[in-house]
C-alpha positions as semicolon CSV with decimal commas, in nm:
position;residue;x (nm);y (nm);z (nm)
1;F;3,409;-0,838;-5,544
2;P;3,562;-1,183;-5,506
3;I;3,661;-1,323;-5,845
4;D;3,796;-1,671;-5,908
5;V;4,052;-1,678;-6,190
6;T;4,125;-2,007;-6,362
7;P;4,336;-2,086;-6,671
8;Q;4,063;-2,317;-6,807
9;L;3,702;-2,395;-6,738
10;K;3,555;-2,734;-6,828
11;L;3,179;-2,744;-6,887
12;D;3,022;-3,080;-6,978
13;G;3,328;-3,187;-7,180
14;L;3,384;-2,845;-7,340
15;I;3,701;-2,656;-7,245
16;V;3,689;-2,275;-7,235
17;T;4,022;-2,089;-7,224
18;H;4,177;-1,762;-7,338
19;D;4,452;-1,891;-7,568
20;P;4,371;-2,154;-7,836
21;D;4,720;-2,300;-7,794
22;D;4,609;-2,414;-7,447
23;L;4,329;-2,632;-7,588
24;P;4,405;-3,006;-7,588
25;V;4,402;-3,141;-7,944
26;S;4,177;-3,431;-7,846
27;E;3,903;-3,223;-7,678
28;Y;3,637;-2,974;-7,785
29;G;3,703;-2,616;-7,684
30;I;3,636;-2,244;-7,719
31;A;3,905;-1,975;-7,704
32;G;3,974;-1,616;-7,797
33;H;4,300;-1,420;-7,791
34;L;4,380;-1,440;-8,164
35;H;4,100;-1,211;-8,294
36;P;4,064;-1,414;-8,616
37;G;4,042;-1,237;-8,946
38;I;4,093;-1,317;-9,312
39;R;4,167;-1,123;-9,627
40;I;3,979;-1,189;-9,947
41;K;4,166;-1,083;-10,259
42;E;3,950;-0,860;-10,479
43;S;4,210;-0,765;-10,741
44;A;4,586;-0,747;-10,782
45;R;4,601;-0,444;-10,551
46;Q;4,290;-0,468;-10,336
47;S;4,174;-0,703;-10,064
48;L;3,892;-0,708;-9,811
49;R;3,965;-0,777;-9,443
50;I;3,693;-0,965;-9,253
51;T;3,668;-1,057;-8,887
52;G;3,487;-1,370;-8,775
53;F;3,482;-1,709;-8,604
54;M;3,733;-1,979;-8,692
55;V;3,694;-2,353;-8,643
56;R;4,021;-2,550;-8,623
57;D;4,056;-2,927;-8,631
58;S;3,673;-2,955;-8,626
59;K;3,696;-2,919;-8,247
60;H;3,819;-2,571;-8,157
61;L;3,609;-2,256;-8,197
62;I;3,816;-1,937;-8,192
63;L;3,607;-1,630;-8,117
64;P;3,652;-1,288;-8,277
65;A;3,716;-0,970;-8,081
66;F;3,387;-0,812;-7,976
67;S;3,507;-0,453;-7,976
68;Q;3,554;-0,175;-8,228
69;F;3,881;-0,089;-8,054
70;T;4,059;-0,419;-8,123
71;G;4,206;-0,528;-8,452
72;T;4,211;-0,862;-8,626
73;S;4,494;-1,104;-8,687
74;P;4,503;-1,260;-9,032
75;L;4,538;-1,631;-8,956
76;K;4,690;-1,904;-9,167
77;M;4,417;-2,151;-9,244
78;S;4,447;-2,510;-9,355
79;K;4,197;-2,650;-9,603
80;E;4,029;-2,827;-9,312
81;D;3,981;-2,506;-9,109
82;Q;3,654;-2,319;-9,141
83;F;3,586;-1,944;-9,117
84;F;3,246;-1,791;-9,048
85;T;3,135;-1,428;-9,047
86;E;2,814;-1,230;-9,020
87;I;2,680;-1,100;-9,352
88;N;2,350;-0,908;-9,346
89;G;2,243;-1,068;-9,018
90;V;2,325;-1,424;-9,129
91;I;2,625;-1,634;-9,024
92;S;2,797;-1,748;-9,344
93;E;3,097;-1,969;-9,409
94;I;3,373;-1,819;-9,623
95;P;3,521;-2,091;-9,848
96;S;3,890;-2,154;-9,775
97;E;3,989;-2,102;-10,139
98;L;3,884;-1,734;-10,106
99;T;4,104;-1,664;-9,807
100;Q;4,460;-1,539;-9,805
101;T;4,695;-1,431;-9,528
């Protein structure tokens, strides 16, 4: 099968690429590679790890890994970053003050 491989794909002003570091700061984009995850502290000794979607700089959507065989990478989030996950069939935002790395 002939397959065209490209480092980036631009669709109506939206850039799609594998690595979020390859997204131009000034443009909207979607990427993967990082497998975003967060930890929510439950107590002094317990935390909950959650996988999900991360929005950086209000322009870059970082997708989670869609496999049970891949892990997550706890990401450092700024107060401006947003993290979303699926809870009981609904996409919900996790407030940044609940996250820890």
